[in-house]
N, C-alpha and C positions, 0 to 999 in steps of 0.2 A: 461720808462713809456709810451712815445708816441708810441714806437714800439709795446708794448703790446696792447695798445688801437687799433692801426691799425690792429693788428692780430685778435682781438676780433670782430671788425667791419667786417673784411673780412670773418671771419668764419661764422658770423651771416648771411651775404649776401649769402654765398655759401649754408648754410643750407636752407635758404628760397628758393633759386633758385632750389635746389634739390627737394623740396617738392611742388613747384608751380604746376608742371604738374599733380600731384596727386590730389591736391585741385580742379584744373580746371576740371579734368575728373569726379570728383564727382558731379559737377554742372549739367552736362548733363547725365541723367539717361540712363542706358542700354536699358530699355524698359518701356514704360508706356501703360497701358490698359485703354481705355475709354469704360465704361460699359453703354450700352443702354438697357432699359427695354422693348423694343418693337421689332417686327420683322423687318428684312431688308426691305428697300424700302419706309418707311414712312419719314416724314419731319425730325424728330429727328435723325434718322439713317443717312440720307443723309447729314445733317449738321455736324454730328459727324465725318463723314468720310472726309468732307472738312477741318474741323479743324485738324484732325489727320495728313492730308497731310502737313498742315502748321506748325505743331509742330515738325515734324521729323527733327532732326539735331539741332534745337534750344533748345528744351526742353528735348528730349530723342532721342537716336540713332534709336530706333524703337518705333513706336506708332501704336497700333492695336485697332480696334473697336471690342468689344465683345458683341453680342446680347444675352441678358438673358431675353426673354419675359416671361410674366406670372404675374397674380395677378395685372394687371394694372400698372405695374412698381414697385410694392413692392418687388418683388424678387431681382431685380437689386439693389434697394436701400439698402436692408438688406445685400446683398453681399458686397457692398462697405463700408457700416458701419463697417463691421467686417474685412475689409482688412487692410493691413499694411498702416500706416499713414506716409509714406515716399514720397508720391507724385507719386507712381507707379500705383495706382489704383484710378480711378476717375469715378464719376457718371455724365453723361450728360443727362439732363432730362427736360421735360416741367414742368410747375409749379405744376400741380395738385398732383403728388405723395407726394410731401413734404409740400405743402401749403393747400391742401384741404383734403386729406385723414386723417390727424389727427383729423378732425372734423366730419368724417363720419364712421370711423372704430374704434371699441372699443378695439381691440387687435392688434394694429399696432406694428410691431417688431422693430421700431426705433422711436427716438424722433428728429424731424427736427432741432429744435433750439439747441439741446445738442450734437447730433451725427454727424453733418456735418458742414463744413466750406464753405460758398459761395466763389467761386473763381472769376467768371466773366460770362458775357453773350456771347453766340454765336451770338444771334440776337433776334429781337422781331418780332412777327407776330400777327396781330389781327386775330380774328376768322371770319368765314363766314357761312352763311346758304346757302346751295346748294340744288337744286332739279335736278332729273335725268329723264331718259326715262320712268320711271314708272308713271310719271305725264304727262298729255297731253301737247304738245308743246306750246299751246296758254297760258298756265299758265306761266307768266314771271315776276311777281312782288309779293311782300309780301302780298299785299291786295288780289290778286288772289289766292295765296297759302292758305291764311286763309279761303277763300270761298271754295276752294277744300277740305280742311281738315274738314270743317263743313259738307260738302256734303258726305264725305267718312270717317266717324269716325273710322271705323274698319281698314282702311288702313293707317290712318294718324299716321305714326311713323317716328322717325329720329334715325340715327346711331351716336354713340359716345362712347368712352371708359367710362365705368361706374365710376362715381365719379370724372370725369375730368372737366376741365374748359369748354370743349365743351358740356358736359352733362348739366352743370348748366346754360350755356348760352341758350341752347335749352329749358330747364325747365322754366327759367325766361321769355323767349319770349312767350312760351305757356301760362304761367300765365298771362302775360300782355295782350295777344291777346284774352284771354278767350276761348281757344280752347283745345280740347283733343289731345295731341300730345305725344304718348307713346315713351319711350326711349328703343332702342335696343342696348344692350351693345356689345362692340367689344374689342379685346385685343390690338388693335392699329389702327392708322389712315389708314394705307395701306389697310387692309382687308375691312374697312368700305367704303373707296372710291371705291374699286373693286365691292362691292355689290351695291353701288349707280350706277356705270357705267353699271352694268349688269341688272339693273331694279329690284333687289331683295328688295331694300328699296327705298322709294320715296324721302327721304330727308336726309341730313347729315349736321352736324355741325363739322367743322374742321378748323385748321389753314389755312389762305389764301395760305400759301406755298404749302399745299397738294392738294388744289382744283384748283389753278390757271392754271396749264398746261392743265387740262381737260376742263376748262371753255374756255380757249383761242382756244382749238381745236373744240369747239362747241359740246362737248359730254355731258356736264352738264351746268346748269345755276346758277351762283352765284347771289342771289337776295338781299342780304344784308350783311353788315360787322358790326363788333362790336367795332370798334375804336372810339375814341373821335372825329376824323375827318375822311374823306374819305381816303382810301388807294390810294397812288400814282400809284399803279399798277392796280387799278380798279376805276378810277375817275368817271366813269359813274354809279357806284353802290352806292346806298344810305346807310347810316349807320342806325343802329337800333334806335339811338337817334333821328336822323332826322325824322324817321317814328313814333316817339312818345313813344318808349320803352326806357325810360330814365335809367332804371336799367340794361340794357343789354350792358354794356361796359366791354369788355374783351380784353386786349392787353398785354398778358404775354410774358415773354422771355423764351427762352430755354437756360438753364445755366449749368455751370460746378460746381460740388461740390467735395470736398475732405473729407476724414474721419477726424473727430475731432482729434486734436493733431498733425496734419500735420504742420511742422514748417512754421512760417510766411514767412521766406525767400523763401521757396519752393512755397508757395501760390502766393507771389508777382511775382516770376519769371514766373510761369505758366500764371498768368494774363497778364503779359507783352507779353509773347509769343503768347497767344491767340489774343491779340489786334493787334499785328503785322501781324498775319496770316489773320485776318479778314479785315484789312485795305489794304492788298495787292490787286493787280489787280485781282488775282484769287479769293480771298475771296469776294471782292465786286461784282464780276461777278456772283459768286455762290449764294450770298444772293439775288441779283436781280432776278435771274432765279427762285428762290423759293418764291419770293414776300415777302422777309423779309427785315427789316431795321437794319442797323448797330447801335449798342449801346454799345460802349466800356466804361465800368465804373470800378472803383477800387473795390477791395475786400471789403473795408470799406463801400462804397456806396451801393454795392450789399447786404451786410449784413443788412444794415438799411432798404433797400427796401423789403427784405425777411420778416423781422419782421412786417412791415406795412401791406404787402399783406397777411400774415398769419392771422392777425386779421380781415382784410377785408373779407376774405373768410369764416371766422367763422360766420360773420353776414349773408353772402349770403346763407350758408348752413342752418342756422336757419330759414331764410325767406322761403326757399322751403320746409322745414320739411323733407328732405331726410335722410333716415337711411339705411346704407348698412348692408347686411347680412355678418357677419364675417365668 
């Protein structure tokens, strides 16, 4: 009897050992694709590539970033919604396509709370109001910009992706300042910054991460930020709340989402791999260069945050009265 029992135990151990490598190999995917809904060169794209570098080997043998620009990020979101829910297709996006668009577009091809699983944050960045060479160099503060806008109502415009956090930050600022500041829509942050640098638009609202290098180079002037407190990367620049615009607080994260139905174990493993990548020396250095803050949170905490911000943006959209053309 004892011999038979030893035989069964040994057989079970041999069976488990034989299949252990196969189970382990399934944990690391052959390839994962991080889909970005904007052209290369913008803050979202740069951060996605930084994360992809950190995920190679730990999450998937190969990790590629695929740019699917168009419709302000909706094309990329719809693509990932319909992709396999095995962790191989992921959406890396700023907040607005999932948290704002549902409140401004009548015919959205996805349901944020039903079609996606929040995985984790790549980082957080407050927004900023920047002015460029189209505005005289002596204009260097929000108060002076308001005076310039009043004196030049036909030229007073700002660039931002339509329906984005940037769009609504600019609209809320103009509303609070009592000025006419028309919105010029862009497909992404990179082309808007290029037009600001080229003097084609006088002002732009963007994540700090996109404007900071050009501000530091003296090519544009960041005159206000939208965080609850000053950015540690721009300690000399006041916040909108400091200047009296209490409703202009925007400090969203750029996050990773998986299609609904992706196994919880895969989501947890991806979250852990992202956290490890962003806490690494390369990750922290990359975030600092882009003016972004580290914010590693669990999938559960991120899910709760998404639900809260979803409702907050519903109220902001209602306050501005903005309606998008489907």
